[in-house]
PDB file of the backbone (N, CA, C, O) and the ligand in Angstrom, with CONECT records:
HET     ZN  A 101       1
ATOM      1  N   MET A   1      67.170  37.483  22.746  1.00  0.00           N
ATOM      2  CA  MET A   1      67.204  36.081  22.478  1.00  0.00           C
ATOM      3  C   MET A   1      65.853  35.468  22.763  1.00  0.00           C
ATOM      4  O   MET A   1      65.323  34.720  21.941  1.00  0.00           O
ATOM      5  N   GLU A   2      65.278  35.779  23.938  1.00  0.00           N
ATOM      6  CA  GLU A   2      63.938  35.276  24.198  1.00  0.00           C
ATOM      7  C   GLU A   2      62.937  35.597  23.144  1.00  0.00           C
ATOM      8  O   GLU A   2      62.075  34.779  22.820  1.00  0.00           O
ATOM      9  N   VAL A   3      63.039  36.779  22.605  1.00  0.00           N
ATOM     10  CA  VAL A   3      62.119  37.289  21.610  1.00  0.00           C
ATOM     11  C   VAL A   3      62.200  36.356  20.316  1.00  0.00           C
ATOM     12  O   VAL A   3      61.204  36.001  19.685  1.00  0.00           O
ATOM     13  N   LEU A   4      63.422  36.030  20.023  1.00  0.00           N
ATOM     14  CA  LEU A   4      63.719  35.241  18.835  1.00  0.00           C
ATOM     15  C   LEU A   4      63.050  33.777  19.103  1.00  0.00           C
ATOM     16  O   LEU A   4      62.405  33.193  18.232  1.00  0.00           O
ATOM     17  N   LEU A   5      63.253  33.306  20.271  1.00  0.00           N
ATOM     18  CA  LEU A   5      62.733  32.017  20.559  1.00  0.00           C
ATOM     19  C   LEU A   5      61.190  31.893  20.492  1.00  0.00           C
ATOM     20  O   LEU A   5      60.560  30.954  20.006  1.00  0.00           O
ATOM     21  N   LEU A   6      60.668  33.082  21.106  1.00  0.00           N
ATOM     22  CA  LEU A   6      59.113  33.242  21.051  1.00  0.00           C
ATOM     23  C   LEU A   6      58.634  33.326  19.621  1.00  0.00           C
ATOM     24  O   LEU A   6      57.629  32.733  19.231  1.00  0.00           O
ATOM     25  N   TRP A   7      59.403  34.097  18.847  1.00  0.00           N
ATOM     26  CA  TRP A   7      59.025  34.299  17.525  1.00  0.00           C
ATOM     27  C   TRP A   7      58.918  32.996  16.729  1.00  0.00           C
ATOM     28  O   TRP A   7      57.919  32.727  16.062  1.00  0.00           O
ATOM     29  N   VAL A   8      60.100  32.115  16.837  1.00  0.00           N
ATOM     30  CA  VAL A   8      60.146  30.883  16.083  1.00  0.00           C
ATOM     31  C   VAL A   8      59.067  29.964  16.776  1.00  0.00           C
ATOM     32  O   VAL A   8      58.328  29.276  16.072  1.00  0.00           O
ATOM     33  N   GLY A   9      58.979  29.949  18.068  1.00  0.00           N
ATOM     34  CA  GLY A   9      57.882  29.151  18.721  1.00  0.00           C
ATOM     35  C   GLY A   9      56.593  29.367  18.183  1.00  0.00           C
ATOM     36  O   GLY A   9      55.910  28.404  17.836  1.00  0.00           O
ATOM     37  N   PHE A  10      56.151  30.632  18.066  1.00  0.00           N
ATOM     38  CA  PHE A  10      54.845  30.956  17.617  1.00  0.00           C
ATOM     39  C   PHE A  10      54.711  30.557  16.091  1.00  0.00           C
ATOM     40  O   PHE A  10      53.666  30.126  15.604  1.00  0.00           O
ATOM     41  N   ALA A  11      55.842  30.742  15.420  1.00  0.00           N
ATOM     42  CA  ALA A  11      55.853  30.423  13.917  1.00  0.00           C
ATOM     43  C   ALA A  11      55.636  28.933  13.759  1.00  0.00           C
ATOM     44  O   ALA A  11      54.959  28.521  12.817  1.00  0.00           O
ATOM     45  N   VAL A  12      56.224  28.041  14.709  1.00  0.00           N
ATOM     46  CA  VAL A  12      56.002  26.647  14.567  1.00  0.00           C
ATOM     47  C   VAL A  12      54.592  26.314  14.881  1.00  0.00           C
ATOM     48  O   VAL A  12      54.013  25.456  14.214  1.00  0.00           O
ATOM     49  N   ALA A  13      53.961  26.976  15.916  1.00  0.00           N
ATOM     50  CA  ALA A  13      52.575  26.842  16.204  1.00  0.00           C
ATOM     51  C   ALA A  13      51.627  27.165  15.079  1.00  0.00           C
ATOM     52  O   ALA A  13      50.652  26.452  14.840  1.00  0.00           O
ATOM     53  N   VAL A  14      51.916  28.222  14.406  1.00  0.00           N
ATOM     54  CA  VAL A  14      51.188  28.562  13.286  1.00  0.00           C
ATOM     55  C   VAL A  14      51.283  27.562  12.198  1.00  0.00           C
ATOM     56  O   VAL A  14      50.309  27.268  11.505  1.00  0.00           O
ATOM     57  N   GLY A  15      52.534  27.007  12.039  1.00  0.00           N
ATOM     58  CA  GLY A  15      52.730  26.023  10.973  1.00  0.00           C
ATOM     59  C   GLY A  15      51.917  24.687  11.300  1.00  0.00           C
ATOM     60  O   GLY A  15      51.286  24.070  10.441  1.00  0.00           O
ATOM     61  N   PHE A  16      52.002  24.328  12.594  1.00  0.00           N
ATOM     62  CA  PHE A  16      51.226  23.127  12.997  1.00  0.00           C
ATOM     63  C   PHE A  16      49.718  23.306  12.745  1.00  0.00           C
ATOM     64  O   PHE A  16      49.058  22.393  12.248  1.00  0.00           O
ATOM     65  N   LEU A  17      49.182  24.479  13.087  1.00  0.00           N
ATOM     66  CA  LEU A  17      47.820  24.778  12.889  1.00  0.00           C
ATOM     67  C   LEU A  17      47.490  24.699  11.514  1.00  0.00           C
ATOM     68  O   LEU A  17      46.504  24.053  11.156  1.00  0.00           O
ATOM     69  N   ALA A  18      48.267  25.335  10.652  1.00  0.00           N
ATOM     70  CA  ALA A  18      48.136  25.324   9.152  1.00  0.00           C
ATOM     71  C   ALA A  18      48.041  23.895   8.712  1.00  0.00           C
ATOM     72  O   ALA A  18      47.069  23.502   8.066  1.00  0.00           O
ATOM     73  N   ALA A  19      49.011  23.129   9.044  1.00  0.00           N
ATOM     74  CA  ALA A  19      49.049  21.773   8.620  1.00  0.00           C
ATOM     75  C   ALA A  19      47.790  21.022   9.012  1.00  0.00           C
ATOM     76  O   ALA A  19      47.288  20.232   8.213  1.00  0.00           O
ATOM     77  N   LYS A  20      47.235  21.245  10.263  1.00  0.00           N
ATOM     78  CA  LYS A  20      46.155  20.578  10.738  1.00  0.00           C
ATOM     79  C   LYS A  20      44.906  21.016   9.920  1.00  0.00           C
ATOM     80  O   LYS A  20      43.929  20.277   9.792  1.00  0.00           O
ATOM     81  N   TRP A  21      44.986  22.204   9.400  1.00  0.00           N
ATOM     82  CA  TRP A  21      43.888  22.743   8.527  1.00  0.00           C
ATOM     83  C   TRP A  21      44.069  22.384   7.063  1.00  0.00           C
ATOM     84  O   TRP A  21      43.501  23.038   6.190  1.00  0.00           O
ATOM     85  N   GLN A  22      44.835  21.376   6.793  1.00  0.00           N
ATOM     86  CA  GLN A  22      45.112  21.067   5.412  1.00  0.00           C
ATOM     87  C   GLN A  22      45.768  22.105   4.704  1.00  0.00           C
ATOM     88  O   GLN A  22      45.522  22.248   3.506  1.00  0.00           O
ATOM     89  N   ARG A  23      46.615  22.888   5.319  1.00  0.00           N
ATOM     90  CA  ARG A  23      47.368  23.812   4.518  1.00  0.00           C
ATOM     91  C   ARG A  23      48.798  23.485   4.480  1.00  0.00           C
ATOM     92  O   ARG A  23      49.183  22.471   5.063  1.00  0.00           O
ATOM     93  N   SER A  24      49.603  24.221   3.867  1.00  0.00           N
ATOM     94  CA  SER A  24      51.039  24.118   3.870  1.00  0.00           C
ATOM     95  C   SER A  24      51.687  24.460   5.094  1.00  0.00           C
ATOM     96  O   SER A  24      51.956  25.640   5.316  1.00  0.00           O
ATOM     97  N   GLY A  25      52.003  23.460   6.008  1.00  0.00           N
ATOM     98  CA  GLY A  25      52.572  23.694   7.294  1.00  0.00           C
ATOM     99  C   GLY A  25      53.940  24.558   7.075  1.00  0.00           C
ATOM    100  O   GLY A  25      54.134  25.639   7.632  1.00  0.00           O
ATOM    101  N   PHE A  26      54.700  24.039   6.343  1.00  0.00           N
ATOM    102  CA  PHE A  26      56.087  24.625   6.097  1.00  0.00           C
ATOM    103  C   PHE A  26      55.934  26.043   5.590  1.00  0.00           C
ATOM    104  O   PHE A  26      56.545  26.972   6.118  1.00  0.00           O
ATOM    105  N   GLY A  27      55.099  26.209   4.541  1.00  0.00           N
ATOM    106  CA  GLY A  27      54.764  27.471   3.928  1.00  0.00           C
ATOM    107  C   GLY A  27      54.316  28.564   4.980  1.00  0.00           C
ATOM    108  O   GLY A  27      54.826  29.683   5.026  1.00  0.00           O
ATOM    109  N   TRP A  28      53.388  28.159   5.755  1.00  0.00           N
ATOM    110  CA  TRP A  28      52.965  29.025   6.805  1.00  0.00           C
ATOM    111  C   TRP A  28      53.916  29.372   7.969  1.00  0.00           C
ATOM    112  O   TRP A  28      53.913  30.457   8.551  1.00  0.00           O
ATOM    113  N   PHE A  29      54.780  28.269   8.261  1.00  0.00           N
ATOM    114  CA  PHE A  29      55.858  28.486   9.201  1.00  0.00           C
ATOM    115  C   PHE A  29      56.797  29.517   8.694  1.00  0.00           C
ATOM    116  O   PHE A  29      57.203  30.428   9.416  1.00  0.00           O
ATOM    117  N   PHE A  30      57.166  29.362   7.363  1.00  0.00           N
ATOM    118  CA  PHE A  30      58.058  30.237   6.691  1.00  0.00           C
ATOM    119  C   PHE A  30      57.545  31.738   6.648  1.00  0.00           C
ATOM    120  O   PHE A  30      58.287  32.692   6.883  1.00  0.00           O
ATOM    121  N   LEU A  31      56.242  31.848   6.334  1.00  0.00           N
ATOM    122  CA  LEU A  31      55.591  33.050   6.260  1.00  0.00           C
ATOM    123  C   LEU A  31      55.592  33.732   7.777  1.00  0.00           C
ATOM    124  O   LEU A  31      55.897  34.906   7.984  1.00  0.00           O
ATOM    125  N   ALA A  32      55.226  32.857   8.715  1.00  0.00           N
ATOM    126  CA  ALA A  32      55.236  33.386  10.014  1.00  0.00           C
ATOM    127  C   ALA A  32      56.618  33.952  10.481  1.00  0.00           C
ATOM    128  O   ALA A  32      56.691  35.006  11.114  1.00  0.00           O
ATOM    129  N   CYS A  33      57.704  33.208  10.141  1.00  0.00           N
ATOM    130  CA  CYS A  33      58.995  33.729  10.440  1.00  0.00           C
ATOM    131  C   CYS A  33      59.341  34.963   9.818  1.00  0.00           C
ATOM    132  O   CYS A  33      59.997  35.839  10.381  1.00  0.00           O
ATOM    133  N   LEU A  34      58.810  35.044   8.423  1.00  0.00           N
ATOM    134  CA  LEU A  34      59.322  36.204   7.628  1.00  0.00           C
ATOM    135  C   LEU A  34      58.461  37.502   7.987  1.00  0.00           C
ATOM    136  O   LEU A  34      59.028  38.583   8.146  1.00  0.00           O
ATOM    137  N   ILE A  35      57.175  37.377   8.101  1.00  0.00           N
ATOM    138  CA  ILE A  35      56.410  38.771   8.449  1.00  0.00           C
ATOM    139  C   ILE A  35      56.409  38.773   9.977  1.00  0.00           C
ATOM    140  O   ILE A  35      57.218  39.477  10.582  1.00  0.00           O
ATOM    141  N   SER A  36      55.529  38.010  10.612  1.00  0.00           N
ATOM    142  CA  SER A  36      55.469  37.874  12.043  1.00  0.00           C
ATOM    143  C   SER A  36      54.471  36.791  12.366  1.00  0.00           C
ATOM    144  O   SER A  36      53.479  36.620  11.658  1.00  0.00           O
ATOM    145  N   PRO A  37      54.721  36.074  13.407  1.00  0.00           N
ATOM    146  CA  PRO A  37      53.970  34.893  13.756  1.00  0.00           C
ATOM    147  C   PRO A  37      52.378  35.395  14.028  1.00  0.00           C
ATOM    148  O   PRO A  37      51.388  34.727  13.732  1.00  0.00           O
ATOM    149  N   LEU A  38      52.368  36.636  14.618  1.00  0.00           N
ATOM    150  CA  LEU A  38      51.088  37.156  14.912  1.00  0.00           C
ATOM    151  C   LEU A  38      50.263  37.451  13.635  1.00  0.00           C
ATOM    152  O   LEU A  38      49.110  37.046  13.494  1.00  0.00           O
ATOM    153  N   LEU A  39      50.904  38.154  12.751  1.00  0.00           N
ATOM    154  CA  LEU A  39      50.229  38.490  11.526  1.00  0.00           C
ATOM    155  C   LEU A  39      49.846  37.222  10.662  1.00  0.00           C
ATOM    156  O   LEU A  39      48.745  37.126  10.119  1.00  0.00           O
ATOM    157  N   ALA A  40      50.810  36.277  10.573  1.00  0.00           N
ATOM    158  CA  ALA A  40      50.609  35.036   9.956  1.00  0.00           C
ATOM    159  C   ALA A  40      49.410  34.216  10.596  1.00  0.00           C
ATOM    160  O   ALA A  40      48.654  33.551   9.889  1.00  0.00           O
ATOM    161  N   GLY A  41      49.282  34.299  11.948  1.00  0.00           N
ATOM    162  CA  GLY A  41      48.295  33.640  12.708  1.00  0.00           C
ATOM    163  C   GLY A  41      46.946  34.279  12.350  1.00  0.00           C
ATOM    164  O   GLY A  41      45.941  33.593  12.165  1.00  0.00           O
ATOM    165  N   ILE A  42      46.958  35.570  12.263  1.00  0.00           N
ATOM    166  CA  ILE A  42      45.674  36.344  11.895  1.00  0.00           C
ATOM    167  C   ILE A  42      45.263  35.999  10.514  1.00  0.00           C
ATOM    168  O   ILE A  42      44.078  35.763  10.276  1.00  0.00           O
ATOM    169  N   PHE A  43      46.185  35.955   9.573  1.00  0.00           N
ATOM    170  CA  PHE A  43      45.847  35.599   8.211  1.00  0.00           C
ATOM    171  C   PHE A  43      45.285  34.088   8.162  1.00  0.00           C
ATOM    172  O   PHE A  43      44.333  33.767   7.451  1.00  0.00           O
ATOM    173  N   LEU A  44      45.889  33.320   8.886  1.00  0.00           N
ATOM    174  CA  LEU A  44      45.516  31.827   8.896  1.00  0.00           C
ATOM    175  C   LEU A  44      44.073  31.772   9.444  1.00  0.00           C
ATOM    176  O   LEU A  44      43.226  31.023   8.957  1.00  0.00           O
ATOM    177  N   LEU A  45      43.828  32.638  10.525  1.00  0.00           N
ATOM    178  CA  LEU A  45      42.424  32.615  11.085  1.00  0.00           C
ATOM    179  C   LEU A  45      41.407  33.205  10.170  1.00  0.00           C
ATOM    180  O   LEU A  45      40.267  32.743  10.114  1.00  0.00           O
ATOM    181  N   ILE A  46      41.781  34.174   9.484  1.00  0.00           N
ATOM    182  CA  ILE A  46      40.921  34.784   8.476  1.00  0.00           C
ATOM    183  C   ILE A  46      40.558  33.780   7.379  1.00  0.00           C
ATOM    184  O   ILE A  46      39.394  33.600   7.022  1.00  0.00           O
ATOM    185  N   GLY A  47      41.610  33.134   6.860  1.00  0.00           N
ATOM    186  CA  GLY A  47      41.480  32.057   5.870  1.00  0.00           C
ATOM    187  C   GLY A  47      40.605  31.035   6.288  1.00  0.00           C
ATOM    188  O   GLY A  47      39.846  30.491   5.486  1.00  0.00           O
ATOM    189  N   GLY A  48      40.656  30.695   7.627  1.00  0.00           N
ATOM    190  CA  GLY A  48      39.863  29.704   8.127  1.00  0.00           C
ATOM    191  C   GLY A  48      40.336  28.257   7.901  1.00  0.00           C
ATOM    192  O   GLY A  48      41.399  28.029   7.323  1.00  0.00           O
ATOM    193  N   ASP A  49      39.550  27.304   8.355  1.00  0.00           N
ATOM    194  CA  ASP A  49      39.791  25.893   8.360  1.00  0.00           C
ATOM    195  C   ASP A  49      39.279  25.364   7.011  1.00  0.00           C
ATOM    196  O   ASP A  49      38.074  25.225   6.799  1.00  0.00           O
ATOM    197  N   VAL A  50      40.208  25.080   6.123  1.00  0.00           N
ATOM    198  CA  VAL A  50      39.775  24.649   4.811  1.00  0.00           C
ATOM    199  C   VAL A  50      39.589  23.169   4.839  1.00  0.00           C
ATOM    200  O   VAL A  50      39.198  22.616   3.810  1.00  0.00           O
ATOM    201  N   SER A  51      39.836  22.453   5.947  1.00  0.00           N
ATOM    202  CA  SER A  51      39.568  21.034   5.951  1.00  0.00           C
ATOM    203  C   SER A  51      38.152  20.845   5.988  1.00  0.00           C
ATOM    204  O   SER A  51      37.721  19.749   5.629  1.00  0.00           O
ATOM    205  N   ASP A  52      37.330  21.764   6.376  1.00  0.00           N
ATOM    206  CA  ASP A  52      35.875  21.631   6.410  1.00  0.00           C
ATOM    207  C   ASP A  52      35.186  22.064   5.143  1.00  0.00           C
ATOM    208  O   ASP A  52      34.224  22.832   5.158  1.00  0.00           O
ATOM    209  N   LYS A  53      35.716  21.538   4.018  1.00  0.00           N
ATOM    210  CA  LYS A  53      35.130  21.868   2.795  1.00  0.00           C
ATOM    211  C   LYS A  53      34.558  20.552   2.143  1.00  0.00           C
ATOM    212  O   LYS A  53      34.606  20.339   0.931  1.00  0.00           O
ATOM    213  N   SER A  54      34.049  19.750   3.006  1.00  0.00           N
ATOM    214  CA  SER A  54      33.531  18.528   2.422  1.00  0.00           C
ATOM    215  C   SER A  54      32.301  18.800   1.524  1.00  0.00           C
ATOM    216  O   SER A  54      31.491  19.692   1.776  1.00  0.00           O
ATOM    217  N   PRO A  55      32.219  17.981   0.471  1.00  0.00           N
ATOM    218  CA  PRO A  55      31.069  18.299  -0.376  1.00  0.00           C
ATOM    219  C   PRO A  55      29.718  18.112   0.307  1.00  0.00           C
ATOM    220  O   PRO A  55      29.553  17.337   1.249  1.00  0.00           O
ATOM    221  N   ARG A  56      28.762  18.872  -0.227  1.00  0.00           N
ATOM    222  CA  ARG A  56      27.459  18.840   0.356  1.00  0.00           C
ATOM    223  C   ARG A  56      26.467  18.521  -0.782  1.00  0.00           C
ATOM    224  O   ARG A  56      26.767  18.804  -1.942  1.00  0.00           O
ATOM    225  N   ASP A  57      25.345  17.964  -0.487  1.00  0.00           N
ATOM    226  CA  ASP A  57      24.322  17.615  -1.561  1.00  0.00           C
ATOM    227  C   ASP A  57      23.530  18.900  -1.665  1.00  0.00           C
ATOM    228  O   ASP A  57      23.831  19.908  -1.026  1.00  0.00           O
ATOM    229  N   GLU A  58      22.409  18.817  -2.576  1.00  0.00           N
ATOM    230  CA  GLU A  58      21.702  20.015  -2.892  1.00  0.00           C
ATOM    231  C   GLU A  58      20.939  20.556  -1.681  1.00  0.00           C
ATOM    232  O   GLU A  58      20.540  21.720  -1.675  1.00  0.00           O
ATOM    233  N   THR A  59      20.730  19.721  -0.654  1.00  0.00           N
ATOM    234  CA  THR A  59      19.961  20.315   0.420  1.00  0.00           C
ATOM    235  C   THR A  59      20.889  20.794   1.584  1.00  0.00           C
ATOM    236  O   THR A  59      20.439  21.148   2.673  1.00  0.00           O
ATOM    237  N   GLY A  60      22.234  20.777   1.268  1.00  0.00           N
ATOM    238  CA  GLY A  60      23.078  21.288   2.250  1.00  0.00           C
ATOM    239  C   GLY A  60      23.691  20.293   3.266  1.00  0.00           C
ATOM    240  O   GLY A  60      24.538  20.621   4.098  1.00  0.00           O
ATOM    241  N   ASN A  61      23.166  19.003   3.113  1.00  0.00           N
ATOM    242  CA  ASN A  61      23.603  18.048   4.021  1.00  0.00           C
ATOM    243  C   ASN A  61      25.119  17.628   3.624  1.00  0.00           C
ATOM    244  O   ASN A  61      25.454  17.469   2.450  1.00  0.00           O
ATOM    245  N   ARG A  62      25.927  17.477   4.629  1.00  0.00           N
ATOM    246  CA  ARG A  62      27.358  17.154   4.302  1.00  0.00           C
ATOM    247  C   ARG A  62      27.293  15.738   3.716  1.00  0.00           C
ATOM    248  O   ARG A  62      26.496  14.903   4.145  1.00  0.00           O
ATOM    249  N   ILE A  63      28.184  15.490   2.693  1.00  0.00           N
ATOM    250  CA  ILE A  63      28.235  14.191   2.082  1.00  0.00           C
ATOM    251  C   ILE A  63      29.479  13.480   2.682  1.00  0.00           C
ATOM    252  O   ILE A  63      30.621  13.841   2.399  1.00  0.00           O
ATOM    253  N   THR A  64      29.218  12.508   3.479  1.00  0.00           N
ATOM    254  CA  THR A  64      30.317  11.762   4.040  1.00  0.00           C
ATOM    255  C   THR A  64      30.081  10.256   3.815  1.00  0.00           C
ATOM    256  O   THR A  64      29.015   9.879   3.328  1.00  0.00           O
ATOM    257  N   PRO A  65      31.003   9.429   4.142  1.00  0.00           N
ATOM    258  CA  PRO A  65      30.844   8.030   3.924  1.00  0.00           C
ATOM    259  C   PRO A  65      29.807   7.494   4.898  1.00  0.00           C
ATOM    260  O   PRO A  65      29.296   6.390   4.706  1.00  0.00           O
ATOM    261  N   ASP A  66      29.494   8.237   5.914  1.00  0.00           N
ATOM    262  CA  ASP A  66      28.446   7.766   6.749  1.00  0.00           C
ATOM    263  C   ASP A  66      26.979   8.052   6.217  1.00  0.00           C
ATOM    264  O   ASP A  66      26.047   7.354   6.616  1.00  0.00           O
ATOM    265  N   THR A  67      26.809   8.940   5.439  1.00  0.00           N
ATOM    266  CA  THR A  67      25.464   9.309   4.972  1.00  0.00           C
ATOM    267  C   THR A  67      25.277   8.907   3.556  1.00  0.00           C
ATOM    268  O   THR A  67      24.129   8.739   3.144  1.00  0.00           O
ATOM    269  N   HIS A  68      26.360   8.725   2.727  1.00  0.00           N
ATOM    270  CA  HIS A  68      26.170   8.454   1.254  1.00  0.00           C
ATOM    271  C   HIS A  68      26.965   7.288   0.867  1.00  0.00           C
ATOM    272  O   HIS A  68      27.948   6.943   1.523  1.00  0.00           O
ATOM    273  N   VAL A  69      26.566   6.671  -0.185  1.00  0.00           N
ATOM    274  CA  VAL A  69      27.261   5.562  -0.811  1.00  0.00           C
ATOM    275  C   VAL A  69      27.326   5.827  -2.275  1.00  0.00           C
ATOM    276  O   VAL A  69      26.590   6.645  -2.827  1.00  0.00           O
ATOM    277  N   HIS A  70      28.261   5.089  -2.912  1.00  0.00           N
ATOM    278  CA  HIS A  70      28.344   5.266  -4.418  1.00  0.00           C
ATOM    279  C   HIS A  70      27.327   4.352  -5.050  1.00  0.00           C
ATOM    280  O   HIS A  70      27.239   3.180  -4.685  1.00  0.00           O
ATOM    281  N   CYS A  71      26.614   4.821  -5.921  1.00  0.00           N
ATOM    282  CA  CYS A  71      25.698   4.123  -6.709  1.00  0.00           C
ATOM    283  C   CYS A  71      26.405   3.095  -7.453  1.00  0.00           C
ATOM    284  O   CYS A  71      27.336   3.415  -8.192  1.00  0.00           O
ATOM    285  N   PRO A  72      26.009   1.789  -7.308  1.00  0.00           N
ATOM    286  CA  PRO A  72      26.743   0.652  -8.021  1.00  0.00           C
ATOM    287  C   PRO A  72      26.723   0.836  -9.588  1.00  0.00           C
ATOM    288  O   PRO A  72      27.621   0.389 -10.302  1.00  0.00           O
ATOM    289  N   ASP A  73      25.653   1.513 -10.061  1.00  0.00           N
ATOM    290  CA  ASP A  73      25.522   1.603 -11.493  1.00  0.00           C
ATOM    291  C   ASP A  73      26.381   2.743 -12.025  1.00  0.00           C
ATOM    292  O   ASP A  73      27.256   2.523 -12.863  1.00  0.00           O
ATOM    293  N   CYS A  74      26.145   3.922 -11.556  1.00  0.00           N
ATOM    294  CA  CYS A  74      26.783   5.184 -12.142  1.00  0.00           C
ATOM    295  C   CYS A  74      27.937   5.712 -11.278  1.00  0.00           C
ATOM    296  O   CYS A  74      28.656   6.603 -11.730  1.00  0.00           O
ATOM    297  N   ARG A  75      28.143   5.209 -10.074  1.00  0.00           N
ATOM    298  CA  ARG A  75      29.194   5.654  -9.186  1.00  0.00           C
ATOM    299  C   ARG A  75      29.025   7.029  -8.678  1.00  0.00           C
ATOM    300  O   ARG A  75      29.972   7.591  -8.127  1.00  0.00           O
ATOM    301  N   GLU A  76      27.849   7.624  -8.830  1.00  0.00           N
ATOM    302  CA  GLU A  76      27.504   8.856  -8.248  1.00  0.00           C
ATOM    303  C   GLU A  76      27.208   8.595  -6.775  1.00  0.00           C
ATOM    304  O   GLU A  76      26.828   7.493  -6.379  1.00  0.00           O
ATOM    305  N   LEU A  77      27.411   9.729  -5.916  1.00  0.00           N
ATOM    306  CA  LEU A  77      27.064   9.606  -4.525  1.00  0.00           C
ATOM    307  C   LEU A  77      25.585   9.792  -4.251  1.00  0.00           C
ATOM    308  O   LEU A  77      24.985  10.794  -4.641  1.00  0.00           O
ATOM    309  N   VAL A  78      25.001   8.803  -3.568  1.00  0.00           N
ATOM    310  CA  VAL A  78      23.610   8.907  -3.327  1.00  0.00           C
ATOM    311  C   VAL A  78      23.506   8.618  -1.808  1.00  0.00           C
ATOM    312  O   VAL A  78      24.408   8.063  -1.182  1.00  0.00           O
ATOM    313  N   ARG A  79      22.354   9.030  -1.268  1.00  0.00           N
ATOM    314  CA  ARG A  79      22.039   8.786   0.151  1.00  0.00           C
ATOM    315  C   ARG A  79      21.958   7.239   0.468  1.00  0.00           C
ATOM    316  O   ARG A  79      21.475   6.399  -0.290  1.00  0.00           O
ATOM    317  N   LYS A  80      22.447   7.029   1.569  1.00  0.00           N
ATOM    318  CA  LYS A  80      22.481   5.545   2.027  1.00  0.00           C
ATOM    319  C   LYS A  80      20.971   5.005   2.007  1.00  0.00           C
ATOM    320  O   LYS A  80      20.717   3.891   1.547  1.00  0.00           O
ATOM    321  N   ASP A  81      20.065   5.778   2.484  1.00  0.00           N
ATOM    322  CA  ASP A  81      18.762   5.330   2.648  1.00  0.00           C
ATOM    323  C   ASP A  81      17.845   5.412   1.463  1.00  0.00           C
ATOM    324  O   ASP A  81      16.642   5.154   1.503  1.00  0.00           O
ATOM    325  N   ALA A  82      18.588   5.833   0.298  1.00  0.00           N
ATOM    326  CA  ALA A  82      17.772   5.956  -0.972  1.00  0.00           C
ATOM    327  C   ALA A  82      17.411   4.645  -1.504  1.00  0.00           C
ATOM    328  O   ALA A  82      18.156   3.675  -1.359  1.00  0.00           O
ATOM    329  N   ARG A  83      16.198   4.577  -2.167  1.00  0.00           N
ATOM    330  CA  ARG A  83      15.868   3.337  -2.827  1.00  0.00           C
ATOM    331  C   ARG A  83      16.084   3.384  -4.307  1.00  0.00           C
ATOM    332  O   ARG A  83      16.126   2.355  -4.980  1.00  0.00           O
ATOM    333  N   LYS A  84      16.222   4.606  -4.820  1.00  0.00           N
ATOM    334  CA  LYS A  84      16.523   4.797  -6.178  1.00  0.00           C
ATOM    335  C   LYS A  84      17.576   5.916  -6.380  1.00  0.00           C
ATOM    336  O   LYS A  84      17.597   6.972  -5.747  1.00  0.00           O
ATOM    337  N   CYS A  85      18.377   5.573  -7.272  1.00  0.00           N
ATOM    338  CA  CYS A  85      19.500   6.617  -7.597  1.00  0.00           C
ATOM    339  C   CYS A  85      18.962   7.725  -8.261  1.00  0.00           C
ATOM    340  O   CYS A  85      18.228   7.561  -9.236  1.00  0.00           O
ATOM    341  N   LYS A  86      19.286   8.990  -7.777  1.00  0.00           N
ATOM    342  CA  LYS A  86      18.689  10.139  -8.286  1.00  0.00           C
ATOM    343  C   LYS A  86      19.411  10.530  -9.570  1.00  0.00           C
ATOM    344  O   LYS A  86      18.971  11.445 -10.266  1.00  0.00           O
ATOM    345  N   HIS A  87      20.523   9.845  -9.899  1.00  0.00           N
ATOM    346  CA  HIS A  87      21.326  10.178 -11.123  1.00  0.00           C
ATOM    347  C   HIS A  87      20.960   9.326 -12.247  1.00  0.00           C
ATOM    348  O   HIS A  87      20.828   9.798 -13.376  1.00  0.00           O
ATOM    349  N   CYS A  88      20.777   7.994 -11.967  1.00  0.00           N
ATOM    350  CA  CYS A  88      20.492   7.080 -13.095  1.00  0.00           C
ATOM    351  C   CYS A  88      19.248   6.229 -12.888  1.00  0.00           C
ATOM    352  O   CYS A  88      18.922   5.346 -13.682  1.00  0.00           O
ATOM    353  N   GLN A  89      18.570   6.530 -11.793  1.00  0.00           N
ATOM    354  CA  GLN A  89      17.222   5.845 -11.492  1.00  0.00           C
ATOM    355  C   GLN A  89      17.381   4.333 -11.175  1.00  0.00           C
ATOM    356  O   GLN A  89      16.417   3.569 -11.114  1.00  0.00           O
ATOM    357  N   ALA A  90      18.689   3.956 -10.976  1.00  0.00           N
ATOM    358  CA  ALA A  90      18.797   2.528 -10.665  1.00  0.00           C
ATOM    359  C   ALA A  90      18.186   2.230  -9.233  1.00  0.00           C
ATOM    360  O   ALA A  90      18.242   3.042  -8.309  1.00  0.00           O
ATOM    361  N   ALA A  91      17.586   0.960  -9.146  1.00  0.00           N
ATOM    362  CA  ALA A  91      17.106   0.555  -7.849  1.00  0.00           C
ATOM    363  C   ALA A  91      18.257   0.234  -6.887  1.00  0.00           C
ATOM    364  O   ALA A  91      19.252  -0.400  -7.236  1.00  0.00           O
ATOM    365  N   LEU A  92      18.056   0.709  -5.669  1.00  0.00           N
ATOM    366  CA  LEU A  92      19.206   0.555  -4.684  1.00  0.00           C
ATOM    367  C   LEU A  92      18.551  -0.097  -3.561  1.00  0.00           C
ATOM    368  O   LEU A  92      17.336  -0.016  -3.382  1.00  0.00           O
ATOM    369  N   VAL A  93      19.395  -0.786  -2.752  1.00  0.00           N
ATOM    370  CA  VAL A  93      18.961  -1.324  -1.510  1.00  0.00           C
ATOM    371  C   VAL A  93      19.340  -0.356  -0.407  1.00  0.00           C
ATOM    372  O   VAL A  93      20.521  -0.084  -0.189  1.00  0.00           O
ATOM    373  N   PRO A  94      18.296   0.186   0.321  1.00  0.00           N
ATOM    374  CA  PRO A  94      18.609   1.146   1.326  1.00  0.00           C
ATOM    375  C   PRO A  94      19.450   0.460   2.413  1.00  0.00           C
ATOM    376  O   PRO A  94      19.194  -0.689   2.771  1.00  0.00           O
ATOM    377  N   GLN A  95      20.497   1.208   2.952  1.00  0.00           N
ATOM    378  CA  GLN A  95      21.367   0.802   4.024  1.00  0.00           C
ATOM    379  C   GLN A  95      21.151   1.585   5.180  1.00  0.00           C
ATOM    380  O   GLN A  95      21.084   2.807   5.053  1.00  0.00           O
ATOM    381  N   ASN A  96      21.027   1.031   6.341  1.00  0.00           N
ATOM    382  CA  ASN A  96      20.861   1.821   7.542  1.00  0.00           C
ATOM    383  C   ASN A  96      21.970   1.674   8.540  1.00  0.00           C
ATOM    384  O   ASN A  96      21.935   2.299   9.599  1.00  0.00           O
TER     385      ASN A  96
HETATM  386 ZN    ZN A 101      23.222   5.778 -10.202  1.00  0.00          ZN2+
END
């Protein structure tokens, strides 16, 4: 009985971790129940945290609302401190 509780407990933990990583929590919980929470946990770890797939600009800098704004003319993302949009060449007001 304890083994079953442990099994389901770990499966729930895998599901929560999956949900935290922007994956299907229920799907991973189900998978963990089905095969083994340990195996599912390993698969999840190998798959990694997909929530950190935020877009990056051409220099590898992460594009976040903190660093980039939408160009008012073309709606492309441009750096906050840019004075000219790299997409449409519109003049921008640098924001700091
Ligand atoms: Zn633009």
